Structures are given as structure tokens and as C-alpha cells.
N, C-alpha and C positions, 0 to 999 in steps of 0.2 A: 667435364667442365659446366654444363648446361644445367644438369639436376642440382651442384653443387650453387647455381644462383638460385634456382626455385627454393632449395631449401633456405638458403639465408634471406631471399623473400618473405618466407611465411616466418619469419623466427621475428624478423625487424616488425608483421605489421601483429596489431594488435587480435585478437580473439575473438570474434564476432561473435561467438555463443555465450560468449561471460560477459560482456557488453548491453547483449538482447537480455539475460538473464536477472541481470540487477536491475535496468531499467522496468522490466517485470514486478520487481521485488517491491522497487519504489514504489510504483503504482497500486500494489497490493494493500501496502502500508498506509500508504496515502487513503485507499480507499476504505479500511478498517478505520483508520482514523474520523474518517465523513461519517461511516456508521453508526462509531461510537457517538458522536455528538449529535446525531439525531435519535438514538435511542436515549440519551440523556433529553431532548428535546421534549421527545413523549412521554418519559416518566416524567418528567417535572409538571406536565399538563396533568398527569392521572395525581400525582400528590398533592397538586392544589385544591381539586374536585375532591379527593379526598379528608382533605385537613376543611375543606366546608360542611362537608356530609358530617365530621367528628361534632361542627363547633352546635349544630341541632341538638344533639344530645345533649 
């Protein structure tokens, strides 16, 4: 009976591994978005400077 209770409890509890992995995945997605915006900012700086250089020619 005790083993049956353990099985029932383990089924009713959410899996900790899946919860942690989904949180990690969400944070990875957030970090990817941050990196993308940072890269776009840096490229914008270079784009502006290139346009300025082209105006001289």
C-alpha cells in the first residue's frame, strides 16, 4: 500500500525537470532577443558612419 501511495504522489506532482528546462529555454530566448537588439544597435552605428563616409565621395 505504501508503494501505491508513492506512485500516486509522484504522478500528481509536476515534473521538476520539465519546469526547469522550460524556464531555461525561455531565458535563452530572451537572451537571444537581447543579443539581436544589441547587434542591431551596433550595426546602426556603423551604417550611419558609412553613409557619412559615402557623402564625402
